[in-house]
C-alpha positions in Angstrom: 37.4 -25.6 -0.9 35.4 -25.3 2.1 32.3 -27.2 2.9 30.8 -23.4 4.1 32.1 -21.9 -0.1 30.2 -24.9 -1.6 26.8 -24.4 0.3 27.1 -20.8 -1.0 27.7 -21.8 -4.7 24.1 -21.7 -7.0 22.9 -25.2 -7.1 22.3 -26.5 -10.6 19.0 -27.4 -12.0 18.6 -29.7 -15.1 15.0 -28.8 -16.4 12.6 -31.7 -17.3 11.9 -32.4 -20.3 8.1 -31.3 -19.0 9.3 -27.6 -18.4 10.2 -27.5 -22.3 6.8 -28.7 -22.8 5.3 -26.0 -20.6 7.1 -23.7 -21.9 6.2 -24.2 -25.8 2.9 -24.4 -24.7 2.1 -21.4 -22.8 4.2 -19.4 -25.6 1.6 -20.6 -27.9 -0.7 -19.6 -26.1 0.1 -16.6 -24.9 1.0 -15.9 -29.2 -2.4 -16.6 -29.6 -3.7 -14.0 -27.8 -1.5 -11.6 -29.0 -2.4 -11.9 -32.7 -6.2 -12.0 -31.4 -6.3 -8.5 -29.7 -3.5 -7.1 -32.9 -5.4 -8.3 -35.2 -9.5 -7.5 -33.7 -10.7 -4.4 -34.9 -12.9 -4.0 -32.9 -10.4 -2.8 -29.8 -9.6 -0.2 -31.9 -6.1 1.0 -31.2 -6.2 3.9 -34.0 -8.3 5.2 -30.9 -6.9 4.0 -28.3 -3.2 5.7 -29.0 -5.7 8.8 -29.5 -6.4 9.0 -26.3 -3.5 7.7 -24.8 -2.1 11.0 -24.0 -5.5 13.5 -24.3 -5.3 16.2 -21.9 -8.6 14.8 -19.8 -6.9 11.6 -19.6 -4.0 13.1 -17.9 -5.5 15.8 -16.2 -7.2 12.4 -14.7 -4.3 10.9 -14.0 -2.5 13.9 -12.1 -5.4 13.8 -10.0 -5.6 10.1 -9.2 -1.5 10.5 -8.7 -2.4 13.1 -5.9 -5.1 11.5 -4.2 -2.5 8.1 -3.9 0.2 10.4 -2.2 -1.7 12.2 -0.4 -4.5 9.4 1.3 -0.9 7.3 1.8 1.1 10.5 4.0 -2.1 10.9 5.8 -3.1 7.9 6.1 0.3 6.5 7.4 0.6 9.5 9.6 -3.2 8.6 10.9 -2.0 4.8 10.9 1.5 5.3 13.4 -0.8 7.0 16.2 -3.1 4.3 15.9 -0.6 1.7 15.8 0.9 3.2 19.1 -2.7 3.3 20.7 -2.9 -0.4 20.0 0.1 -0.7 21.6 -0.6 0.8 24.5 -1.1 -0.5 28.2 -3.5 1.5 28.7 -6.8 -0.9 27.9 -9.7 1.8 26.7 -6.9 3.4 24.3 -5.6 -0.4 22.6 -9.3 -0.4 22.6 -10.2 2.7 20.7 -7.7 2.0 18.4 -9.2 -1.9 18.5 -12.6 -0.5 17.5 -11.5 1.9 14.3 -8.9 -0.9 12.7 -12.3 -2.9 12.6 -14.9 -0.6 11.9 -12.7 0.8 8.5 -11.0 -2.9 7.6 -14.4 -4.5 7.9 -16.4 -2.1 5.3 -16.2 -1.8 1.4 -14.0 1.2 0.5 -17.0 2.0 -1.4 -19.2 2.2 1.5 -17.6 4.3 3.0 -16.2 7.0 -0.1 -20.6 6.9 -0.4 -21.0 7.7 3.5 -18.2 10.5 3.7 -20.2 12.2 0.5 -23.4 12.4 2.2 -22.1 13.0 5.8 -24.4 16.4 5.4 -27.5 14.3 5.9 -26.5 13.3 9.0 -24.7 16.1 10.3 -25.8 19.2 8.0 -24.0 22.2 10.3 -21.0 21.5 12.9 -20.1 23.6 15.2 -16.6 24.3 16.6 -15.4 26.1 19.7 -15.1 25.7 23.6 -17.1 23.4 25.2 -20.2 24.9 27.4 -18.9 28.6 25.9 -20.9 30.3 23.3 -17.6 30.9 21.6 -17.8 29.1 18.4 -18.0 28.7 14.9 -20.7 27.2 12.4 -19.6 24.7 9.4 -21.9 23.6 6.5 -20.8 20.8 6.1 -22.8 19.9 2.7 -21.2 22.7 1.2 -17.5 21.5 2.9 -18.2 17.7 1.7 -17.4 18.3 -1.9 -16.6 15.4 -3.4 -12.5 15.5 -3.7 -12.7 16.1 -0.1 -15.2 13.3 0.6 -12.3 11.4 -1.9 -9.3 12.1 0.8 -11.4 11.9 3.9 -12.8 8.0 2.6 -9.3 7.1 1.4 -7.2 8.5 3.9 -9.3 7.1 7.3 -9.3 3.8 5.0 -5.3 3.3 4.8 -5.0 4.2 8.3 -7.0 1.1 9.4 -4.5 -1.0 7.3 -1.3 0.7 7.7 -2.0 0.4 11.7 -2.0 -3.2 11.3 1.5 -3.4 8.7 3.2 -0.4 11.6 2.1 -2.6 14.6 3.2 -6.2 12.9 6.3 -4.4 12.6 6.2 -3.4 16.1 6.0 -6.9 16.8 8.9 -7.8 15.1 10.9 -6.2 17.1 12.3 -8.8 19.7 12.2 -8.1 23.5 15.5 -7.8 24.4 15.6 -4.7 22.4 13.2 -3.0 24.5 14.3 -4.2 27.8 17.9 -3.0 26.9 16.2 0.6 26.1 14.1 0.2 29.3 17.5 -0.5 31.4 19.0 2.5 30.3 16.2 4.3 31.4 14.5 5.5 28.2 10.6 7.4 28.3 8.5 5.9 26.0 8.6 9.0 23.6 12.2 8.1 23.3 12.6 4.0 23.2 9.9 4.3 20.4 11.6 6.9 17.9 15.4 5.5 18.8 14.7 1.6 18.9 11.3 0.3 18.0 10.6 2.5 14.4 14.2 2.2 13.1 13.8 -1.1 14.0 10.6 -1.9 12.9 11.0 -0.4 8.8 12.8 -3.5 7.5 9.4 -4.9 8.1 7.0 -2.0 7.4 8.0 -0.9 4.2 8.1 -3.4 2.1 4.9 -4.3 3.1 3.9 0.1 2.9 5.3 -0.4 -1.2 2.7 -2.9 -1.6 -0.4 -0.7 0.0 1.1 2.2 -1.8 0.6 0.2 -5.1 -2.9 -1.0 -4.2 -3.9 2.4 -3.2 -2.9 3.5 -7.1 -5.2 1.6 -8.2 -8.1 1.8 -5.3 -8.7 5.2 -6.3 -10.4 4.5 -9.6 -13.7 4.1 -6.9 -13.8 7.6 -6.0 -15.4 7.8 -9.8 -18.7 6.8 -8.0 -18.3 10.7 -6.3 -18.1 12.6 -9.8 -14.0 12.9 -8.9 -12.5 13.7 -12.7 -9.8 10.7 -11.7 -8.4 8.6 -14.5 -11.6 6.8 -14.5 -13.7 9.1 -14.7 -11.9 10.6 -17.1 -12.5 8.0 -19.7 -16.1 7.5 -18.7 -16.4 11.1 -19.4 -15.0 10.9 -23.1 -16.9 7.3 -24.1 -20.4 9.1 -22.5 -20.0 11.3 -25.4 -17.9 9.4 -28.3 -19.6 5.9 -27.2 -15.6 4.3 -27.5 -16.1 2.3 -24.1 -13.9 -0.2 -24.7 -11.2 2.0 -26.5 -11.2 4.7 -23.4 -11.7 1.4 -20.6 -8.4 0.1 -22.5 -6.9 4.1 -22.0 -7.2 3.6 -18.6 -6.0 -0.3 -17.7 -3.0 0.8 -19.6 -1.9 3.7 -17.6 -3.2 1.9 -14.1 -0.5 -1.0 -16.0 2.2 2.0 -16.8 2.1 3.4 -13.5 1.7 -0.3 -11.4 4.9 -1.4 -13.2 7.1 2.3 -12.6 5.7 1.7 -9.0 6.7 -2.4 -8.6 10.3 -1.8 -9.1 11.4 0.8 -6.5 8.9 -1.6 -4.3 10.9 -4.6 -5.2 14.5 -2.2 -4.7 13.5 -1.9 -0.9 11.9 -4.9 -0.4 15.7 -6.4 -1.4 16.8 -3.8 0.9 14.6 -4.3 3.5 14.5 -8.4 3.5 15.1 -10.2 6.5 15.9 -13.5 5.2 16.7 -16.4 7.9 17.6 -18.6 5.2 21.1 -16.7 4.0 24.5 -18.4 5.1 27.1 -16.2 6.4 29.6 -15.4 4.0 32.4 -16.7 6.2 32.1 -19.2 9.4 34.6 -18.5 12.0 36.4 -21.4 13.4 36.2 -23.1 16.5 38.2 -24.3 18.4 37.6 -27.3 21.0 39.6 -27.3 24.3 38.0 -29.8 26.0 36.7 -32.9 25.4 33.3 -32.1 26.4 33.2 -29.7 24.2 33.8 -26.3 25.2 34.2 -23.3 22.0 36.1 -20.6 22.7 
């Protein structure tokens, strides 16, 4: 058996006595917590089971999924545009994208949501039309900026800033030789972006985007402060009436946990598919024949 084949074989590691002890200790701690949670009547697991598939909870879950999908889709598209602007050689365009990213990454999402919900205090009316003419349409911002609209705008704009940095990091992973080769072929900037940069950047972008998607699903709970009846707000509406606060919070937490686990599986598969680990060894190594004493290989 060659040395390369031996290197590819999985290495066996002997378990130490300390590892067995830690397994026992952690198992006892976990068992104790499980017994305490399952036997404590204050958790009211019967109430949790009753409201887990309650109609109001399921409607809130559907709205949470909608907000996640919509904000991620729009945020990714806007983030792609910002990443292209950030990578531009034109300083004003790159600076504009940089200011946007810094502003939305540097302020809390909750503050941004409240700001967009109250934007009518700054601009009660907006006019969309042709500059320097009387052609235009007035928009009542107070009527337009409903809670769900403010939530979607706030989540999308915030997500775009993070996606822009993820995509820009993927662009940076593309080798300069690939870009120079595209330039030598006379590709335009748009074709170079579509045919060379984006396809090669995807292995770096997709795993991080999966993490952002899972984080966005949990981040939608912040829109409950706007009165949007998503999952957490739906639970709050119920326990405000029944005073069963802890069981309803457990219901919401279990749904967040279930959806996170369901999303984590495809996300882990994408990470395995697009991972570009440099630690892997080739399955077969080509033999190199030396023809000269100096070590010239052919």
